[in-house]
PyMOL commands that place a pseudoatom at each C-alpha (Angstrom):
pseudoatom trace, name=CA, resn=MET, resi=1, chain=A, elem=C, hetatm=0, pos=[0.000, 0.000, 0.000]
pseudoatom trace, name=CA, resn=MET, resi=2, chain=A, elem=C, hetatm=0, pos=[1.114, 3.523, -0.748]
pseudoatom trace, name=CA, resn=ASN, resi=3, chain=A, elem=C, hetatm=0, pos=[-0.202, 6.904, 0.283]
pseudoatom trace, name=CA, resn=CYS, resi=4, chain=A, elem=C, hetatm=0, pos=[-1.761, 9.200, -2.300]
pseudoatom trace, name=CA, resn=PRO, resi=5, chain=A, elem=C, hetatm=0, pos=[0.726, 11.849, -3.500]
pseudoatom trace, name=CA, resn=ILE, resi=6, chain=A, elem=C, hetatm=0, pos=[-2.103, 14.434, -3.638]
pseudoatom trace, name=CA, resn=CYS, resi=7, chain=A, elem=C, hetatm=0, pos=[-4.077, 14.042, -0.387]
pseudoatom trace, name=CA, resn=GLY, resi=8, chain=A, elem=C, hetatm=0, pos=[-1.978, 11.567, 1.642]
pseudoatom trace, name=CA, resn=ASN, resi=9, chain=A, elem=C, hetatm=0, pos=[-4.746, 8.976, 2.178]
pseudoatom trace, name=CA, resn=ALA, resi=10, chain=A, elem=C, hetatm=0, pos=[-4.291, 5.261, 1.500]
pseudoatom trace, name=CA, resn=ALA, resi=11, chain=A, elem=C, hetatm=0, pos=[-4.050, 4.200, -2.129]
pseudoatom trace, name=CA, resn=HIS, resi=12, chain=A, elem=C, hetatm=0, pos=[-4.642, 0.600, -3.218]
pseudoatom trace, name=CA, resn=THR, resi=13, chain=A, elem=C, hetatm=0, pos=[-2.991, -1.228, -6.109]
pseudoatom trace, name=CA, resn=ARG, resi=14, chain=A, elem=C, hetatm=0, pos=[-5.440, -1.865, -8.962]
pseudoatom trace, name=CA, resn=SER, resi=15, chain=A, elem=C, hetatm=0, pos=[-3.056, -3.743, -11.273]
pseudoatom trace, name=CA, resn=SER, resi=16, chain=A, elem=C, hetatm=0, pos=[0.639, -4.370, -11.748]
pseudoatom trace, name=CA, resn=SER, resi=17, chain=A, elem=C, hetatm=0, pos=[3.110, -5.727, -14.260]
pseudoatom trace, name=CA, resn=GLN, resi=18, chain=A, elem=C, hetatm=0, pos=[6.636, -7.050, -13.972]
pseudoatom trace, name=CA, resn=ILE, resi=19, chain=A, elem=C, hetatm=0, pos=[9.006, -4.620, -15.742]
pseudoatom trace, name=CA, resn=SER, resi=20, chain=A, elem=C, hetatm=0, pos=[12.226, -6.519, -15.017]
pseudoatom trace, name=CA, resn=LYS, resi=21, chain=A, elem=C, hetatm=0, pos=[13.453, -9.232, -12.666]
pseudoatom trace, name=CA, resn=ASP, resi=22, chain=A, elem=C, hetatm=0, pos=[13.780, -6.674, -9.856]
pseudoatom trace, name=CA, resn=THR, resi=23, chain=A, elem=C, hetatm=0, pos=[11.125, -4.052, -10.706]
pseudoatom trace, name=CA, resn=LYS, resi=24, chain=A, elem=C, hetatm=0, pos=[7.330, -4.024, -10.737]
pseudoatom trace, name=CA, resn=GLU, resi=25, chain=A, elem=C, hetatm=0, pos=[5.127, -1.206, -12.065]
pseudoatom trace, name=CA, resn=ARG, resi=26, chain=A, elem=C, hetatm=0, pos=[1.921, -0.671, -10.084]
pseudoatom trace, name=CA, resn=TYR, resi=27, chain=A, elem=C, hetatm=0, pos=[-1.222, 1.280, -10.945]
pseudoatom trace, name=CA, resn=ASN, resi=28, chain=A, elem=C, hetatm=0, pos=[-2.693, 2.737, -7.749]
pseudoatom trace, name=CA, resn=GLN, resi=29, chain=A, elem=C, hetatm=0, pos=[-5.915, 4.537, -6.854]
pseudoatom trace, name=CA, resn=CYS, resi=30, chain=A, elem=C, hetatm=0, pos=[-6.566, 6.787, -3.860]
pseudoatom trace, name=CA, resn=GLN, resi=31, chain=A, elem=C, hetatm=0, pos=[-9.293, 5.472, -1.544]
pseudoatom trace, name=CA, resn=ASN, resi=32, chain=A, elem=C, hetatm=0, pos=[-10.459, 8.994, -0.618]
pseudoatom trace, name=CA, resn=ILE, resi=33, chain=A, elem=C, hetatm=0, pos=[-13.680, 9.354, -2.663]
pseudoatom trace, name=CA, resn=ASN, resi=34, chain=A, elem=C, hetatm=0, pos=[-13.184, 13.130, -2.883]
pseudoatom trace, name=CA, resn=CYS, resi=35, chain=A, elem=C, hetatm=0, pos=[-9.728, 12.667, -4.444]
pseudoatom trace, name=CA, resn=SER, resi=36, chain=A, elem=C, hetatm=0, pos=[-9.627, 9.320, -6.331]
pseudoatom trace, name=CA, resn=CYS, resi=37, chain=A, elem=C, hetatm=0, pos=[-6.221, 10.175, -7.814]
pseudoatom trace, name=CA, resn=THR, resi=38, chain=A, elem=C, hetatm=0, pos=[-4.869, 7.385, -10.030]
pseudoatom trace, name=CA, resn=PHE, resi=39, chain=A, elem=C, hetatm=0, pos=[-1.078, 7.107, -10.355]
pseudoatom trace, name=CA, resn=LYS, resi=40, chain=A, elem=C, hetatm=0, pos=[1.754, 4.742, -11.290]
pseudoatom trace, name=CA, resn=SER, resi=41, chain=A, elem=C, hetatm=0, pos=[4.552, 3.664, -8.969]
pseudoatom trace, name=CA, resn=LEU, resi=42, chain=A, elem=C, hetatm=0, pos=[7.629, 1.466, -9.270]
pseudoatom trace, name=CA, resn=GLU, resi=43, chain=A, elem=C, hetatm=0, pos=[8.603, -1.151, -6.687]
pseudoatom trace, name=CA, resn=THR, resi=44, chain=A, elem=C, hetatm=0, pos=[12.263, -2.152, -6.961]
pseudoatom trace, name=CA, resn=VAL, resi=45, chain=A, elem=C, hetatm=0, pos=[14.502, -4.494, -5.001]
pseudoatom trace, name=CA, resn=SER, resi=46, chain=A, elem=C, hetatm=0, pos=[17.244, -2.208, -3.648]
pseudoatom trace, name=CA, resn=ALA, resi=47, chain=A, elem=C, hetatm=0, pos=[19.366, -4.765, -1.760]
pseudoatom trace, name=CA, resn=ILE, resi=48, chain=A, elem=C, hetatm=0, pos=[19.372, -8.439, -0.775]
pseudoatom trace, name=CA, resn=ILE, resi=49, chain=A, elem=C, hetatm=0, pos=[19.780, -8.663, 2.995]
pseudoatom trace, name=CA, resn=MET, resi=50, chain=A, elem=C, hetatm=0, pos=[20.387, -12.417, 3.234]
pseudoatom trace, name=CA, resn=LYS, resi=51, chain=A, elem=C, hetatm=0, pos=[20.902, -14.754, 0.297]
pseudoatom trace, name=CA, resn=PRO, resi=52, chain=A, elem=C, hetatm=0, pos=[19.880, -18.390, 0.868]
pseudoatom trace, name=CA, resn=GLY, resi=53, chain=A, elem=C, hetatm=0, pos=[22.258, -21.255, 0.181]
pseudoatom trace, name=CA, resn=GLU, resi=54, chain=A, elem=C, hetatm=0, pos=[20.921, -23.998, -2.064]
pseudoatom trace, name=CA, resn=VAL, resi=55, chain=A, elem=C, hetatm=0, pos=[17.343, -23.454, -3.216]
pseudoatom trace, name=CA, resn=ASN, resi=56, chain=A, elem=C, hetatm=0, pos=[15.324, -26.615, -3.810]
pseudoatom trace, name=CA, resn=PRO, resi=57, chain=A, elem=C, hetatm=0, pos=[12.456, -26.148, -6.282]
pseudoatom trace, name=CA, resn=VAL, resi=58, chain=A, elem=C, hetatm=0, pos=[9.018, -27.310, -5.160]
pseudoatom trace, name=CA, resn=PRO, resi=59, chain=A, elem=C, hetatm=0, pos=[6.113, -28.469, -7.336]
pseudoatom trace, name=CA, resn=PRO, resi=60, chain=A, elem=C, hetatm=0, pos=[3.180, -26.043, -7.768]
pseudoatom trace, name=CA, resn=HIS, resi=61, chain=A, elem=C, hetatm=0, pos=[-0.033, -26.466, -5.766]
pseudoatom trace, name=CA, resn=PRO, resi=62, chain=A, elem=C, hetatm=0, pos=[-2.573, -28.763, -7.431]
pseudoatom trace, name=CA, resn=GLY, resi=63, chain=A, elem=C, hetatm=0, pos=[-5.492, -27.196, -9.295]
pseudoatom trace, name=CA, resn=ARG, resi=64, chain=A, elem=C, hetatm=0, pos=[-8.927, -27.104, -7.662]
pseudoatom trace, name=CA, resn=ASN, resi=65, chain=A, elem=C, hetatm=0, pos=[-10.089, -30.212, -9.518]
pseudoatom trace, name=CA, resn=GLN, resi=66, chain=A, elem=C, hetatm=0, pos=[-7.040, -32.164, -8.287]
pseudoatom trace, name=CA, resn=GLN, resi=67, chain=A, elem=C, hetatm=0, pos=[-7.384, -31.407, -4.553]
pseudoatom trace, name=CA, resn=GLN, resi=68, chain=A, elem=C, hetatm=0, pos=[-8.569, -34.115, -2.205]
pseudoatom trace, name=CA, resn=THR, resi=69, chain=A, elem=C, hetatm=0, pos=[-11.759, -33.660, -0.182]
pseudoatom trace, name=CA, resn=LEU, resi=70, chain=A, elem=C, hetatm=0, pos=[-11.390, -33.491, 3.615]
pseudoatom trace, name=CA, resn=TRP, resi=71, chain=A, elem=C, hetatm=0, pos=[-13.833, -35.696, 5.507]
pseudoatom trace, name=CA, resn=MET, resi=72, chain=A, elem=C, hetatm=0, pos=[-14.653, -34.636, 9.033]
for i in range(1, 72): cmd.bond("trace and resi %d" % i, "trace and resi %d" % (i + 1))
show_as sticks, trace
zoom trace
């Protein structure tokens, strides 16, 4: 969440797209009904604090039609 650059109220992300491996472009809209400013922002990785050792890939979650039913 970001604050609106015009009125300072909360602004929610409406959509986003990956620009590069480290940068995402977000389209935001102010939640103040009297303002409703729409603006773009960029979210960028500025530094890696801790890099993991070996990363083991995991399989994706199953689709809805492949999940088992829980019986209680």
